[in-house]
N, C-alpha and C positions, 0 to 999 in steps of 0.2 A: 298354533301348535308347535311350529318349527322354532319360534322364539322361546316358547316355554321350555322346550327340551334343552336348548342352549343354556337358558338361565339355570335350570336344575343341575346340569352337568358342571357348569362353572361354579355354582354355589357349593356343590359337594367338594370340588377341588379347593376352593377358598377356605372351606371349613377345616379341611385337613391341614392346610398351611397354617391356619390360625391356632391349631392345637400343637404345633411343633415348638420345641425349645432348642435353640442353637442354630437356626437358619442363618445362612450367610448372605450378605448383600454387598455389592461393590459397584455402584452406579458409575457410569462413565468409563469403564475399563476399555482399553483399546481393542482387546481381543476377547469378545464374549463367546463362550462355548456352551452349546446345548449338551448336557450330560444326560444320556438316555439309558434307562433300564428297560430291556425288551420283555418285561413281565409287569403285572400290575404293581401299584404303589406298595401294597402290604408285603409283597415279596421283595421288591427292590430296596425298600428302606430297612429291610432285615439283613442286607448285605454289608458286611464290614468293609470289604474292598471298595464298594461303590461310594460309601461315605468317606473313606480315606482319600480317594481320588478327588472327590468334591472339595475337600479341604486343600489338597495340594494345588489344584487349579487356582483356587482363591489366593493361595500363598505366592503365586507367580506375580511379579510386579506389574505385568501388563494384561493379565487375563482375569476373567471371572467365569463362574459357572452358574447356569440355571438348569434345574432338573426337569426331566419329563419322563413319563412312564407309559407303557402300553395301557390303554384305557381298560377299565374293568369290563366294560361292555362296548366293544368296538362297533357293533351294529348300531347301537344307540348314538354313538359318537358320529358315525357317518350320517345317520338319519338327521341329526341336528345340523349337519353342514359345518362341523367344527374341524379345523386342522388340529394336528397335535400341538398343544400349547405347553409352555414351560409353567412351572408352579410359581416361581418367584415373581416373574414379570408378566405372565400370561402372553408371552410372545410366541408367534409361530416358529416351531423348530426349524422349518425350512428357510427362515430368514437369517439364521446364524451362519457365520463363515465356517464354523467347525461343528460337526455333530459327532460326539464321542459315545460309543456304546460299551457297556460292560457286559460281557457274555460269559455266563457261568456254566451253561448246560447245553448240550447239543440241540435239544428240541426248541431252545430259545432262538435259533436261527429264524424260525417263522416269525417270531416277535420282531426281529430286526426288519424283515421284509414289510411287515404290517406298519411299523412305525415310520419307515421311509415313505410308504405309500400315503399314509395319513399326512405326512409332512409335504407332499408334493415333490419329493426328490426322487429322481430315477433310481430304481432299486439296484441296478447293475452298475458297477464302477465303469464298465466299458461305455455306458450311455451318458456319463457325466463329463463335464469339461470345466473350465475356469469360471463359468457362470454359476456353478453349483457349489454347495458347501463341500468341504473336505470331510469325508466320512472315515472315522477312526474306530477300530474295534480292538478292545483289549479284554482283560478279565481272566478268571481262573481257567477257562477252557484252553487258553494259550499255552498252559503247561503240558497239555496232552496233544491235541490235534486240532488246530484252528484252520486247517486247509479248506474245509467246506465253507468257511466264511470268506475266502478269498474273492469270490465273484462280487461281493457286496462292499468290499473295503478298499479305500485308497491307501490306507496305512493300517498295519497291525502292530500293536504294542505287545511284545512277547515277554511273558514272565512278570516279574515284580515291577509295578509301574510308577512307584513314588518318585524315582529319579528320572526315568525315561520320559515321563510326561513333561518334565521341565525342558529336556532337550527338544522334544517335539514342539512345545509352545515357543521356545526361543527361535526355532527355525521358522515357524509360521509367522510370528510377529516381526521377524527381521527380513522378510522376503516379500517382494511383489511379483515374483516369477514362480508360478506353481511348479513348473517342470524342474526348474533349478532347485527349488526347495525340496522336492521329492528326491532328487538325485543326491542332495546332501544328506538327507535322512537315511538313504539306503546304505550309507557307510557306517551307521551307528549301531552298536550292539543293542538288541532288543527292539529295534525299529525295522519293520519289514514292509517293503513297498512291492506289492504284487506285480505292478506293471513293469518293474525292473528286475525283480527276483524270480518271477515265475511261481513255481510251487515248492521250491527247495527252501525250507525254513532254516534260519540261522540260529545262533545261540540265544538263549533267553536272558533277560536282564536280571540283575541282582542288586539289592540295595545294601548300603552300609549298615551294619548292625546298630550303629548309633541312631538310626532313624526309627528304630523299633521302640515301643510297640505301636501298631495301628490301633485306633480307637474310634468310637462313634463321635460324630460331630453333632448330630441331631437326635433328640429323643422325641418319640411320637407314640401315642397310644394306638395308632392305626396300622400296626404291623403284626406279623406273625408272633413277634416276641414282646409286643406291647410295652413301650416305655423302658425297655431294657437297654442299659449302657453296655456296649460290647467292647472288649479289649482283648488283645492277644498276649498272654504271658510267655508264649514261645512261638516260633515260626519254624516250619519244616518238621521232619521226622527222621529219627536215626534208625528206625526199624526197617526191615527188608521185605515186607509183604510183597509177593511177586505180582499182585494185581493192582498195586496202588501207584497212582501218578506221583505221589509225594516222594517216591524214590528219586524223582528228578529234582529234588530239592536243590536250590541254587547254591548251597554251600556243602552239599553232600551229607547233611545231618540236621541237627536241631539247634536253633539259636535261642538261648534263654534270655528272659528279661527278669531283672531282680525284683523281688517282692516290693521293695521300696519304690522302684520306678513305676510299677503297676499301680500301687495304691495312691501315689501322688497324682496320677492321671484321672482317677475316678472323681467326678465332680460331686460336691456336697448334696446337690439336689437329686442325684441318681439313687432311687430306692431299690432298683433291681440291677444286678451286674451279671453279665454273661462273659465267661472266660472262654475264648474261642481259639482254636488251633487244631492241627492235625493230631497232636499227641499231648494234650494239656496235662493228663495225669502222669506223664513221664517227667514233668517238672519236679526236680528233687525237693523244692521248697514250696510245693503247692499249698500245703496247709498253712504256711506263713502268709499266704495271700488270702486264702478263704477265711481263716479264723477271724481276723479283724473286720472283714466285711460282714460276716454273720453277727459278730458281737456288736456291731454298730446298728443292727436292726435291719440290715438289707436282705433282700431275697437274692438267691444266687442261682446261677445256671452254668453248667460246664459242658462243652461239646466233647465228643469222643472219649468217654470214660473207658479205660482199659481194665478189664476184670482182674488182671494180674497185678494191678497197682492199687486196688481198693484196700483201705484199712478201716478199722472201726472208727477211728477219729474222723477220717474224711467223710465216710458215709453218715456219721452222726452230725457233722457240720452241715452236710447237704440237707438232711432232714430238718434241722433247725432253720435252714435257709429257704424252706418252702418246698422241697422236693416231695413228691408223692410217688413218682415212678423212677426206679433205678434202671437206667438204660445202658447196656453194654453191647459190644459187638463180638460175635464168634466167627462169623463169615463162612467157614467151612462146616458142612453138615456133620462131619465125623472127625474123630481124632486123626485118622489117616490123611484126610484132605487138608486139615489145618497144618499138618506137618509138611505136606507137599507145597502149599502156598506160603510156607514160612511164617504162618500166623502163630504167635507164641501162646495164644490162649489155649489152656487145657481144661479138661473136665473139672479138675480140682479147683481151678480158678472160678469157674462158673458156679460150682457148688458153694464155694465160699461167698460169692456175690449173693446167692440166694439166701444164705444164712445171715449175711449183713443186712440184707433187705428186710428180713423178718425181725432181726434184733432192733433195727431202727424204726420199726413199725410203719414202713412204707407199704403202699398198696399193691404195687405191681413191679415185677422184674420183667423188663422188656429186653429182648435179645435180637439184634440185627443179624441177618443170615443171608447168604447167597445160595442159590441152587443153580445147577447147570455148569459147575466147574468141570474142567477137563478131567475125564476119567471117573466122574461120579456115577454111582450105580444105585439101584434101589436099596441095596444093603446099607449104603451111607444114609439114605433117607430114613430107613427103619431105625438106624442107630440114633438119629436125631430125635425121632419120635419117642424112642425108649428113654433117652436121656431127659427130654422135656418132662416126661411123666415123673421122673426122679426129682427134677427141680421143683415140680409142682407140689411135692410132698413137703417141701421146705418153705418156699416163698409163698406169700398169700395168694398171688395170682401170677401166671406166666403168660406173656404175649410174645409171639414171634413176628418181627417185621422182616418179610422175605422179599428179596429182589433177585431177578435172574442175573446171572453173571454176564457182564458186558466187558469184553477185553478192550483195554485202552492203549493207545499209542504211547511209546516211551516207557513201557513197563516190560518185564520179562515175559509176561503172558500176551504181549502184543501179537495179534494175528491168530490167537486161539479161536476156534469156531464158536458160533452161537448155537446152543442146543435147540433143536426144532421146537417150535411153539407148542405143538401137541404133546410132545414129550414133557416139556416143562409143566404144562397144565395138568398132565397126568400125575406128575410128582407132587404138585400142590394139592391135588385132590386126595392123593394117598396120605399126605400129612394131615389134611383136614379130618379124614375118617379115623386115622389112628389117634388123633389128639382131641377128638370130640369130647367135650366135658372136662378135659384135662388142661388144655392150653388154648389160647386164642391165636389163630393164624391170620395175619394181615399181609397178604401179598400185593405187590405192585403188578401191573399188567405185563404179561409176557409179550403181548403184541407190540406195545410201545417200547418195551426194552429192545425188541428186534430193530425197531426204527432207530433207537439210540445207538445200537451196535453198528448199524450200517453207516451212520454219520461218524461215529467214533473211529471207525476204521477207514472212512472214505476220504475222497479228495474233492476237487473242484466239481466233478460231475455229480457227486452226491449233494453238494451244496445247491446246485441248480435243480436237483430233484426236489429239494425242500421248497424251492420257489414254485415248481410245478405242482407239488402236492398242495401247497397253500392255495394256489389259484384253482385247484380242482376241488376245493371245499374243505381241505384239512382233515378228512376222515382217514381211518386206517387204510381203507381200500384205495384212496387217492395216493397215499404214501406208497403202498405196495406196488401200485401200477407204475408210479414214477421211478421207484428204485429198481423194479424189474427191468425197465427200459434201460437204465444205466448199466445194469449187470450185463445186458445183452450187447450194448455198444457204448461204452463210457465216453470214448473220444467223440463219437457222433453226437451224443447228448450234449457235450460241452460246446462243440462247434456250432450246434444249432442255435445257440444264443450268443455266438460271437466271442466266447471267452478264451478259447484257445484256437491256434491256427492249424 
């Protein structure tokens, strides 16, 4: 039975690898890196940043990368007696000299813990020495608050990693002295060494505009986006929404990529193309990118549609490119709240989006929304319900994707409180009742948003609470207990695991 389980798990991994197009291999590289995503394959391979760093590592003259992911079923993986293995070579992750994680989301901290345990590597950096792999953590979360990841990292890559990863790999490949190598890295912008820097983060790294755009290396049907080639026609955002981490853009605004440059990067075999970025619809020549893609018979996807940037031509192209749902973001429940958070979307823009949705014969208008913003009242929720009913008279169907507001570091709303869970749940129920039969309400969990908030606003002690919660079973109650202990005595919680003196 034990052998049969191993065979089934390895067969599934090999089958996924066999369906990929664009996999990189570099046998005999002096510096092999295990590039790990702390969520399952179908999530990790939908990450443009993860794929970009995979390509960059291979581009280094002495390095190569093999990918690994949090198993779909970690219990089955453990029962089969399998360590965490890479996809390309089926090598144990714990045998690599470097393990590099891409961390996108606060709750993925638990995935890092689990991947390290499956690899046989001490979870805490304080328990590792020169016999162990160097553990590096980078990714989108470093734009906001990676401090909870400090207990698990030997090195953090802060900000844009395309150039910083080469500085890192140069230092590792050129050194036999780990302490000296870490000391040299500590002086580089975007490279943070917790053992030397403590908890005070430095500036984040930025890449030269000439390196843009990032784009997919591998196409696979086994992802959330299924065989979609991802590319960024822009990076950053020039808007000033007070809740958004992209205000910490590395150049203070938005960097544009020309339509010609985007189109020349799209491979002939890619039948689906996703345009990815924080503000894609702010690109002044977006239709010049979308039109030839659609006219070539490709399906199209765009992240972060802005309601105030929609035009009949763009929505018509999206419909021709396979869209059935027009998704926009409103974020504030009322016009007053949107004004306060400097979100430029107005009712008139959303009404126009509903009309364009109807004209293009799309099936659904989906609106992303936050509840629990500072100063929000029941009157704001009632205004949202009233307005959704108005939209429902125009669009074929209206769906609300609702998430509790979570204040992030390095934003103007940093430190804003999290609304009590019961209050949030009451507002969601108020919306459901008001919109029954008029619009679909799809909320995310207020409880897990609270956990995300505590990590987003937290430090080393909250990172250690993630470890405690994981070892306590990973339930909400386990998280609540661990985070309550931190709130009572944060320094004691950190000292108990030897992370701070």
